[in-house]
FILOZA-163364 format. One line per 2 residues: number of its first residue (from 1); their letters; for each residue x, y, z of N, C-alpha, C, O, CB. Coordinates in Angstrom, 1 decimal, padded with zeros to 4 digits. Each point is the difference from the previous one (the first is absolute). Last residue first. Glycine has a CB too. Example, Ala and Ser with C-alpha at 12.3 -4.5 7.8 and 13.67 -1.06 7.14 Angstrom:
2) sa) 012.8/-002.2/007.1/000.9/001.1/000.0/-000.8/001.1/000.8/000.5/001.1/000.1/000.7/-001.7/-002.3 | -000.9/-005.1/002.1/-000.9/001.2/000.0/000.9/001.2/000.0/001.0/000.0/000.7/-002.9/-001.2/000.5
END
This chain:
150) le) 004.2/011.9/-006.9/000.9/-000.6/000.5/001.3/000.8/000.6/000.9/-000.6/000.5/-001.9/-001.1/-002.0 | -002.5/002.3/-002.2/000.2/000.6/000.8/001.1/-000.5/001.4/000.7/000.9/000.5/-003.0/-000.1/-001.7
148) pi) 001.6/-003.6/-002.2/001.1/001.5/-000.2/-000.2/000.9/000.9/001.0/000.5/000.5/-001.1/-000.5/-002.7 | -002.0/-004.3/003.1/001.5/000.0/-000.6/000.6/001.0/-000.2/001.1/000.2/000.3/-001.4/-001.7/-001.1
146) ir) -005.1/001.6/000.9/000.7/-000.6/001.0/002.1/000.5/000.3/000.5/000.9/000.6/-002.9/-003.0/-001.3 | -000.9/001.7/-003.0/-000.1/001.2/000.3/000.6/000.2/001.7/000.4/001.1/000.5/-002.5/-000.8/-002.4
144) sl) 002.4/-003.9/-001.1/000.4/000.3/-001.2/000.0/001.8/001.4/000.9/000.9/000.0/-002.2/-003.3/-003.2 | -000.7/-001.5/004.9/001.5/-000.3/-000.2/000.7/001.0/-000.3/001.0/000.3/000.7/-001.3/-002.2/-001.3
142) lp) -004.4/001.6/000.0/000.2/000.2/001.6/001.6/000.4/000.3/000.4/001.0/000.6/-002.3/-002.9/000.0 | 000.6/000.1/-005.3/-000.2/001.6/-000.3/000.0/000.5/001.9/000.3/001.1/000.2/-002.3/-001.2/-003.3
140) sd) 004.9/-004.3/001.8/-001.3/000.3/000.2/-000.2/001.6/-000.1/000.9/000.8/000.3/-001.1/-002.9/001.2 | 004.5/000.2/-001.6/-000.2/-001.0/-001.1/-001.3/000.4/000.6/000.2/-001.0/000.7/001.7/-001.0/-001.5
138) te) 001.6/003.7/002.1/-000.3/000.8/-000.3/-001.4/-000.9/-000.9/-000.5/000.5/-001.0/003.1/001.3/001.3 | 002.5/-002.7/003.0/-001.2/-000.2/-001.5/-001.5/001.3/000.2/-000.2/000.7/001.0/000.9/-004.3/-001.3
136) lc) 002.9/002.5/003.4/-000.2/001.5/000.3/-000.5/-000.4/-001.6/-000.2/001.0/-000.7/002.1/000.7/002.8 | -000.2/-005.0/001.9/-000.2/000.1/-001.3/-001.3/000.8/000.2/-000.9/-000.1/000.8/002.1/-002.1/-001.8
134) pn) 002.5/002.1/005.2/-001.3/-000.2/-000.9/-000.4/000.2/-000.9/-000.3/001.2/-000.1/-000.1/-001.2/001.2 | 005.0/000.6/001.7/-000.7/000.0/-001.6/-000.8/-000.2/-000.1/-000.2/000.3/-001.2/001.2/-000.8/000.5
132) tn) -001.1/-001.5/005.2/001.3/000.7/-000.8/-000.4/-000.1/-000.9/-000.7/-000.9/-000.4/002.5/000.5/001.3 | -004.9/-001.4/002.6/000.4/-000.4/-001.1/000.9/001.2/-000.1/-000.5/000.9/000.7/-001.4/-002.4/-001.5
130) ve) -001.3/-000.5/004.4/000.9/001.0/-000.6/001.1/-000.3/-000.3/000.8/-000.6/000.6/-001.6/001.9/000.4 | -003.8/-004.1/000.8/001.0/000.1/-000.4/000.2/001.7/000.0/-000.9/000.8/000.3/000.9/-003.4/-001.5
128) il) -003.6/000.7/003.3/-000.1/-001.4/-001.1/001.8/000.4/-000.2/000.7/-001.0/000.2/-004.0/000.6/-002.0 | -000.3/002.6/005.8/001.5/000.7/-000.6/000.5/-001.7/-001.1/000.3/-000.9/000.7/000.9/003.1/002.2
126) yl) -006.0/-000.3/-000.4/000.6/-001.2/-000.1/000.9/000.1/-001.0/-000.3/000.0/-001.2/-001.6/-001.1/002.1 | -003.5/003.1/001.5/001.5/000.0/-001.9/001.4/-000.8/001.1/-000.3/-000.2/001.1/-000.1/003.8/-003.4
124) rf) -004.7/-003.3/002.8/000.6/-000.3/000.9/001.2/000.3/-001.1/000.1/-000.3/-001.2/-001.5/-001.3/003.2 | -003.3/001.1/-002.7/000.0/001.2/-000.3/001.4/-000.2/001.2/-000.4/000.4/001.1/-002.7/000.8/-002.2
122) de) 000.7/-005.2/000.8/-000.9/001.1/000.7/000.9/001.2/000.3/000.2/000.4/001.2/-001.9/-002.1/000.0 | 002.7/-002.0/-004.1/-001.6/000.0/000.2/-001.0/001.3/000.4/-001.0/000.6/-000.3/001.8/-003.0/001.1
120) dl) 004.7/002.6/-002.0/-001.0/-001.0/000.1/-001.2/000.4/000.0/-000.4/001.1/-000.5/001.8/-002.2/001.6 | 002.9/003.7/-003.7/-000.6/-000.1/000.9/-000.6/-001.4/000.1/000.2/-000.8/-000.9/-000.4/003.1/000.7
118) mf) 005.3/-001.3/-001.1/-001.5/-000.4/-000.4/-001.1/000.5/001.3/000.3/000.0/001.2/000.8/-002.4/-002.7 | 004.1/004.5/-001.4/-001.3/-000.5/001.6/-000.7/-000.7/-001.0/-000.1/000.1/-001.2/-000.5/002.1/003.4
116) dy) 005.7/000.0/-003.8/-001.5/-000.9/-000.2/-000.8/-000.2/000.9/000.7/-000.6/000.8/000.1/-000.4/-002.1 | 003.1/004.9/-000.4/-000.3/-001.4/000.8/-001.7/000.4/-000.1/-000.8/000.9/-000.1/003.5/-001.6/002.1
114) gl) 002.2/002.3/-004.4/-001.1/-000.5/-000.1/-000.8/-001.1/001.6/000.2/-001.0/000.6/000.9/001.4/-003.6 | 002.4/004.0/002.1/-000.2/-000.7/000.1/-000.9/-000.7/000.2/-000.7/000.3/001.0/002.0/000.5/-001.0
112) ie) 002.9/002.8/-002.3/-001.4/-000.5/000.5/000.1/-001.5/000.2/000.8/-000.8/-000.4/-002.3/002.7/-000.8 | 005.5/001.6/002.0/-000.5/-001.3/-000.1/-001.2/000.2/-000.2/-000.5/000.5/001.0/001.9/-001.6/000.3
110) fq) 003.9/003.2/-000.5/-001.8/000.9/-000.7/-000.9/-001.9/-000.1/000.5/-001.0/-000.4/000.6/004.3/-002.4 | 003.8/000.0/004.9/-000.2/-001.1/-000.6/-001.9/000.1/000.1/-000.8/000.8/000.4/003.6/-002.3/000.3
108) nq) 002.9/003.5/000.3/-001.4/000.5/-000.6/-001.1/-001.5/000.4/000.5/-000.9/000.6/000.8/002.8/-003.2 | 002.7/-001.8/004.2/000.3/001.4/000.5/-001.7/000.3/-000.9/-000.8/000.9/000.2/004.4/-000.2/000.1
106) lr) -002.2/-005.1/001.7/000.5/000.4/-000.8/-000.6/001.5/-000.2/-000.7/000.3/001.0/001.2/-002.8/-001.8 | 000.0/-001.6/004.2/000.2/001.2/000.3/000.0/001.1/-001.7/000.8/001.0/000.0/000.8/-002.2/002.7
104) np) -001.8/-003.5/-001.7/001.3/000.4/-000.6/000.3/001.8/000.5/001.0/000.6/000.0/-001.5/-002.6/-002.2 | -003.8/-000.6/002.9/000.9/-000.8/001.2/001.0/000.3/-000.1/000.8/-000.3/000.9/-001.7/-001.5/-000.7
102) di) -003.8/002.9/-002.5/001.5/001.2/000.4/000.9/-000.9/000.5/000.8/000.8/000.4/-002.0/001.6/000.4 | -002.5/-004.1/001.1/-000.4/000.9/-001.2/000.9/000.4/000.3/000.5/000.4/001.0/-002.6/000.1/-001.4
100) kf) 001.8/-003.0/004.0/000.5/-000.9/-001.4/-000.2/001.0/-001.1/000.5/-000.5/-001.0/-001.4/-002.0/001.8 | -001.0/004.1/003.2/001.5/000.5/000.1/000.7/-000.9/-000.3/001.1/000.0/000.4/-001.2/001.1/001.1
98) cv) -004.8/-000.7/-002.1/001.2/001.3/-000.2/001.0/-000.6/000.8/000.3/000.9/000.7/-001.6/001.4/-000.8 | -002.6/-005.2/000.2/001.3/-000.3/-000.9/000.9/001.4/-000.5/000.9/000.0/-000.8/-002.3/-002.2/-000.2
96) ak) -002.8/002.0/003.5/000.3/-001.8/000.6/001.3/000.4/-000.7/001.0/-000.2/000.7/-003.4/-002.1/-000.7 | 000.2/006.0/-000.8/000.8/000.0/001.7/000.6/-001.2/-000.2/001.2/-000.1/000.3/-002.8/001.2/001.5
94) mt) -000.9/-000.6/-005.4/000.7/000.7/000.0/000.9/000.0/000.5/001.1/-000.1/-000.4/-002.3/000.8/000.0 | -003.4/-003.5/000.6/001.9/000.0/-000.4/000.9/000.6/000.2/000.9/-000.6/000.5/-001.3/000.0/-001.7
92) da) -003.5/002.4/002.7/000.4/-001.0/000.8/001.1/-000.8/-000.3/001.0/-000.2/000.7/-003.0/000.2/-000.2 | -000.2/003.6/-003.2/000.9/000.4/001.4/000.4/-001.6/000.4/001.2/-000.3/-000.3/-002.6/002.8/001.4
90) il) -001.5/-003.8/-004.0/001.0/000.6/-001.2/001.1/000.5/001.3/001.1/-000.5/000.1/-003.0/001.6/-002.7 | -002.2/-002.4/004.1/001.0/-001.1/-000.7/001.3/000.5/-000.1/001.1/-000.3/000.6/-002.9/-000.5/-002.1
88) kr) -001.4/004.4/002.6/000.5/-000.7/001.2/001.0/-001.0/-000.5/001.2/000.0/000.4/-003.3/000.4/000.9 | -000.4/001.2/-005.2/000.9/000.8/001.0/000.6/-000.4/001.7/001.2/000.1/000.2/-002.8/001.5/-001.6
86) iq) -002.4/-004.0/-001.3/001.6/-000.2/-000.4/000.9/000.7/000.6/000.9/-000.6/000.7/-001.5/000.2/-002.5 | -002.7/001.0/004.0/-000.1/-001.2/000.4/001.2/-000.5/-001.0/000.9/-000.7/000.3/-003.7/000.7/000.6
84) pi) -000.1/004.4/-001.6/000.8/-000.2/001.1/001.0/-001.7/000.3/001.0/000.3/000.6/-003.2/001.8/000.4 | -000.9/-001.8/-004.6/001.5/000.5/-000.2/000.8/000.3/000.9/001.2/-000.3/-000.1/-002.0/001.1/-001.5
82) ih) -003.5/-002.6/002.3/000.6/-001.0/-000.9/001.4/000.8/000.0/001.1/-000.6/000.4/-003.3/-000.4/-002.0 | -001.1/002.9/003.0/-000.1/-001.0/001.1/001.2/-000.6/-000.7/000.9/-000.5/000.7/-003.6/000.1/000.3
80) km) 001.2/004.9/-002.8/000.5/000.1/001.3/000.0/-001.1/000.9/000.2/000.2/001.3/-000.9/001.8/-001.6 | 000.5/-002.1/-004.5/000.4/000.7/000.6/000.3/000.5/001.2/001.1/000.4/000.3/-001.6/-000.5/-001.8
78) vd) -002.8/-002.6/-000.3/001.7/-000.8/-000.1/000.7/000.7/000.4/000.8/-000.5/000.7/-000.8/-000.6/-002.5 | -003.8/000.3/003.9/000.1/001.3/-000.7/000.9/-000.3/-000.5/000.8/-000.4/000.8/-001.6/001.9/000.3
76) ik) -003.5/-004.4/001.3/001.6/-000.6/-000.4/000.1/001.5/-001.3/-000.7/000.3/-000.9/000.5/-004.0/001.1 | -004.4/002.2/002.2/000.6/001.0/-000.3/001.7/000.3/000.1/000.4/000.9/000.7/-002.8/-000.4/-000.2
74) lt) -001.1/-004.3/-000.4/001.1/000.0/000.8/000.9/001.5/000.1/001.0/000.3/000.6/-001.0/-002.9/-001.2 | -003.9/001.6/-002.0/-000.6/000.4/001.6/001.5/-000.6/000.9/000.0/-000.2/001.2/-003.3/-000.3/-001.7
72) my) 003.6/-000.7/-004.2/-000.9/002.0/000.4/-000.4/-000.5/001.3/-001.2/-000.3/-000.1/-000.3/001.5/-002.5 | 003.9/-003.9/-000.5/000.5/000.2/000.9/-000.6/001.1/001.3/000.3/000.5/001.1/001.4/-001.3/-003.0
70) nq) -002.3/-000.1/-003.4/000.2/-001.3/000.8/000.1/-000.3/001.7/-000.2/-001.0/000.6/001.4/000.7/-002.9 | -000.8/004.3/-000.9/-001.2/-000.6/-000.8/-000.5/-001.3/001.2/-001.2/-000.4/000.4/002.3/001.1/-003.4
68) nl) 002.4/002.3/004.4/-001.4/001.1/000.3/-001.2/-001.0/-000.4/-001.2/000.0/000.4/002.5/002.7/-001.1 | 002.6/-004.3/-000.5/000.2/-000.5/001.1/-001.1/001.3/000.3/-000.4/-000.3/001.2/003.2/-001.2/-000.8
66) yk) -001.4/001.8/-004.3/-000.6/-001.6/-000.1/-000.5/000.2/002.0/-001.1/-000.3/000.3/003.5/-001.7/-002.9 | -000.7/005.8/001.5/-001.2/000.1/-001.0/-000.4/-001.7/000.3/-001.1/-000.4/000.2/002.2/002.7/-002.6
64) qf) 003.4/-001.0/003.4/-001.3/000.8/000.9/-000.9/-001.0/-000.4/000.0/-001.2/000.3/000.3/004.0/-000.4 | 003.0/-003.6/-002.9/-000.3/-001.0/001.5/-000.5/000.5/001.1/-000.2/-000.7/001.0/001.7/-000.3/-001.4
62) dq) -000.8/003.2/-003.4/-000.9/-000.5/-000.4/-000.1/-001.0/000.8/-000.9/-000.8/000.0/001.0/001.6/-002.0 | 003.0/002.4/002.8/-001.0/000.8/000.0/-001.1/-001.2/000.0/-000.8/000.0/000.9/001.8/002.3/-002.2
60) ys) 003.1/-003.1/001.1/-000.3/000.2/001.8/-001.2/000.5/-000.3/-000.8/000.1/001.0/003.1/000.7/000.4 | -001.4/-003.6/-005.7/000.6/001.0/000.4/000.1/-000.1/001.7/000.1/-001.1/000.5/-000.9/002.4/-002.9
58) mk) 001.8/-005.9/-000.7/-001.5/001.5/000.9/000.6/000.7/000.4/001.1/-000.2/000.5/-002.8/-000.7/000.5 | 002.7/-003.4/-004.2/000.7/000.7/001.0/-001.5/001.6/-000.2/-000.9/000.5/-000.6/004.7/-001.7/000.2
56) nf) -002.7/-003.0/-002.9/-000.3/-000.6/001.6/000.4/001.4/000.8/000.9/-000.2/000.8/-000.1/-002.8/-001.1 | -002.0/003.7/-004.3/001.9/-000.9/000.8/000.0/-000.1/000.9/001.1/000.3/000.5/000.2/000.3/-001.2
54) ne) -006.0/001.3/000.6/001.2/000.7/-001.5/001.1/-000.7/000.8/000.3/000.3/001.2/-001.0/002.6/-002.4 | -002.5/-005.7/003.5/000.0/001.2/-000.3/001.0/000.8/-001.1/001.0/-000.6/-000.5/-002.0/000.3/002.8
52) fk) -001.6/-004.0/-001.5/-000.6/001.0/000.8/000.2/001.6/-000.1/-000.7/001.0/-000.1/000.9/-003.0/001.5 | 001.8/-001.8/-005.0/-000.7/000.5/000.6/-001.7/000.3/000.5/-001.1/000.0/-000.6/003.3/000.2/-000.3
50) gf) 003.5/000.0/000.4/-000.8/000.9/-000.4/-002.3/-000.5/-000.5/-000.8/000.8/-000.5/004.2/000.2/-000.3 | -000.2/-005.7/000.0/000.4/002.0/000.7/-000.7/000.8/000.2/-001.1/-000.2/-000.5/002.5/000.3/-000.4
48) dd) -001.9/-004.6/-000.5/-001.2/000.6/000.0/000.3/000.8/000.4/-000.8/000.8/000.4/-000.4/-001.9/-000.3 | 003.8/-002.3/-000.8/-000.2/000.2/-001.4/-001.8/001.1/000.6/-001.1/000.0/-000.6/002.8/-003.2/-001.3
46) aq) 003.6/003.3/004.0/-001.6/-000.7/000.4/-000.5/000.4/-001.0/000.3/001.1/-000.4/-000.8/-001.1/002.7 | 004.7/001.4/-001.5/-000.1/-001.3/-000.9/-000.8/-000.8/-000.1/-000.1/-001.1/-000.6/001.5/001.2/000.9
44) kq) -000.1/004.3/002.6/000.1/000.0/-002.1/-000.9/-001.6/-000.4/-000.8/-000.2/-000.8/004.1/001.6/000.3 | -002.5/-000.6/005.2/-001.1/-000.1/-001.0/000.0/000.2/-001.0/-000.8/-000.5/-000.9/000.0/000.8/002.0
42) ia) 005.0/-001.6/001.1/-001.2/-000.7/000.3/-001.2/000.4/-000.8/-000.4/-000.7/-001.0/001.3/000.5/003.2 | 002.3/003.6/-002.3/000.4/-001.2/-000.5/-000.5/-001.3/-000.1/000.1/-000.5/-001.0/001.3/001.7/001.6
40) dn) -002.6/002.6/002.2/-000.8/-000.1/-001.9/000.9/-001.1/-000.3/-000.6/-001.1/-000.2/000.1/004.0/-001.0 | -000.9/-003.3/006.4/001.2/000.7/-000.9/-000.4/000.6/-001.2/-001.2/000.2/-000.1/002.7/-001.9/000.9
38) tl) -004.5/-001.0/002.3/-000.1/001.5/-000.8/001.0/000.5/-001.0/-000.2/000.7/-001.0/-000.8/-000.1/002.9 | -000.9/-005.3/001.3/001.1/000.8/-000.5/-000.4/000.9/-001.0/-000.7/-000.4/-000.9/002.1/-001.4/001.4
36) hi) -004.7/-001.5/000.7/001.3/000.4/001.4/000.8/000.6/-000.1/000.7/000.2/001.0/-000.7/-001.7/-000.2 | -003.3/000.0/-004.0/-000.3/000.3/000.5/000.4/000.9/001.5/-000.6/000.9/000.7/-000.1/-002.5/-002.5
34) yk) 003.3/-000.6/-001.9/-001.5/001.7/-000.6/-000.4/000.2/000.7/-000.1/001.2/000.0/-000.9/-001.2/-001.6 | 003.2/-004.3/002.3/000.6/001.0/000.4/-000.8/001.7/-000.5/-000.1/001.0/000.6/002.2/-002.9/-000.6
32) dd) -003.7/-003.3/001.6/-000.5/001.0/-001.1/001.3/001.4/000.3/-000.1/000.7/000.9/-003.1/-001.5/-000.7 | 002.8/-002.9/003.1/000.9/-000.3/-000.8/-000.6/001.6/-001.3/000.7/001.0/-000.1/-000.2/-004.7/000.9
30) ln) -003.2/002.6/003.2/001.2/000.7/-000.1/001.4/000.0/-001.0/000.9/000.9/000.0/-002.0/-001.2/001.9 | -004.4/-000.1/-000.7/000.5/-000.2/-001.7/001.7/001.2/000.4/000.4/001.1/-000.3/-004.0/-001.2/-001.9
28) al) 000.1/000.5/004.9/000.3/-001.8/000.1/000.0/-000.4/-001.5/-000.7/-000.7/-000.8/-000.6/-000.1/003.3 | 001.1/005.1/-000.8/000.7/-000.8/001.0/-000.3/-001.4/000.0/000.2/-000.9/000.7/-000.1/002.7/000.6
26) df) -000.9/003.0/-004.9/-000.2/-001.7/000.5/000.6/-000.5/001.0/001.2/-000.2/-000.4/-001.4/-000.2/-001.6 | -000.4/005.6/-000.9/000.6/-000.7/001.1/-000.9/-001.4/000.3/-001.2/000.1/000.2/002.2/002.3/000.7
24) er) -001.0/-000.5/-006.1/-000.6/000.2/001.6/000.9/-000.7/001.2/000.5/-001.1/-000.1/-003.1/001.1/-000.9 | 004.8/001.4/-003.3/-000.6/-001.1/-000.2/-001.0/000.0/002.0/000.5/-000.3/001.2/002.1/-000.9/-003.8
22) ss) 001.2/003.5/000.3/-001.1/000.3/-001.6/-001.4/-001.2/000.4/-000.8/-000.5/-000.8/003.4/001.0/-001.7 | 000.3/003.3/006.5/-000.1/-001.5/-001.2/-001.3/000.0/-001.0/-001.0/000.6/-000.2/002.1/-002.2/002.3
20) tr) 002.0/006.5/000.3/-001.3/-000.8/-000.5/000.5/-001.9/-000.4/000.9/-000.4/-000.7/-002.1/003.3/-000.7 | 003.5/002.4/003.9/-000.1/-001.9/-000.9/-001.0/-000.1/-000.2/-000.7/000.8/000.6/002.1/-002.2/000.1
18) iy) -000.8/006.4/000.5/-000.7/-001.7/000.5/000.6/-000.9/-000.8/-000.5/000.0/-001.1/-002.1/000.5/001.7 | 005.1/004.8/000.2/-001.2/-000.8/-001.0/-000.6/-000.7/001.0/000.0/000.5/001.2/001.2/-001.0/-003.5
16) gd) 000.9/005.7/002.9/000.4/-001.3/000.1/-001.0/-000.9/-001.0/-000.9/000.4/-000.8/001.8/000.0/003.4 | 000.9/004.8/000.1/-001.0/-001.0/-001.4/000.8/-001.3/000.2/001.2/-000.3/000.4/-001.8/002.3/-002.7
14) ey) 002.3/001.1/005.1/-001.2/000.7/-000.4/-000.2/-001.2/-000.6/000.1/-000.8/000.9/000.0/003.4/-001.2 | 004.7/-002.5/001.5/-000.9/000.3/-000.8/-001.5/-000.3/000.2/-000.1/-001.2/-000.4/001.9/001.0/-000.9
12) fy) 003.2/001.0/004.6/-001.7/-000.9/000.0/-000.5/000.8/-001.3/-000.2/001.2/000.1/-000.6/-001.6/003.0 | 006.1/000.2/-001.0/-001.2/000.7/-000.3/-001.0/-000.6/-000.1/000.0/-001.0/000.8/000.9/002.1/-001.5
10) gk) 004.0/-000.8/003.5/-001.4/-000.5/-000.7/-000.6/000.2/-000.4/-000.8/000.5/000.9/000.8/-001.0/-000.3 | 004.9/001.3/001.2/-001.2/000.5/000.3/-000.7/-000.9/-001.3/000.6/-000.6/-000.9/000.1/003.3/002.1
8) ln) 004.6/-002.2/001.4/-001.3/-000.7/-000.7/-001.2/000.4/000.6/-000.2/000.2/001.2/001.3/-002.2/-001.8 | 004.7/003.8/001.0/-002.1/000.2/000.4/-000.5/-000.8/-000.7/000.3/000.2/-001.2/-000.9/002.2/001.4
6) qd) 005.4/-002.5/-001.7/-000.7/-000.8/001.6/-001.0/000.5/000.3/-000.6/-000.7/000.7/002.3/000.1/000.4 | -000.2/003.0/-005.2/000.9/000.5/001.1/-000.7/-001.1/001.7/-000.3/000.4/001.1/000.5/002.9/-002.8
4) is) -003.5/-004.2/-001.1/000.8/000.9/-000.9/000.9/000.5/001.5/-000.4/000.1/001.1/-001.6/001.0/-003.7 | -001.7/-004.5/000.6/000.8/000.0/000.9/000.7/000.9/-000.4/000.4/-000.1/-001.2/-000.6/-001.8/001.9
2) tm) -004.3/000.4/-001.9/001.1/000.2/-000.6/000.8/000.2/001.6/-000.5/-000.1/001.1/-000.4/001.2/-003.8 | -003.8/-003.5/000.1/000.9/000.4/001.3/001.2/000.4/-000.3/000.6/-000.7/-000.8/-001.5/-000.8/002.2
END
């Protein structure tokens, strides 16, 4: 996002990644943080970190392969069905706070925002949070590719 001469403009980086957990999802075990919290600070502590995906991260392309193998009849296309939901939610958040961003009307401002989403069992997307100054660590092969391109 940039604010130049009080003109706010948002940009969308097309690539991204899915964070996964080290343990298989189970509603019967709500106390196991390794099942329900996918942030790196938690997952890196799990003895089975990376069990399912390298560094518990999955590219959009790998997620598409997973969907094709496990939900073939639903014909979900990440780029056609999920990314547009992401783009809409991001646009909605920008519209919701556009008058709060750059309140001092600085001449030039730049910010990278990190958006965290969640998909439910029906593949509906929910916004969890928006982070200013998101982590830009390149601690996995996937992030080593994505972050420098960003």
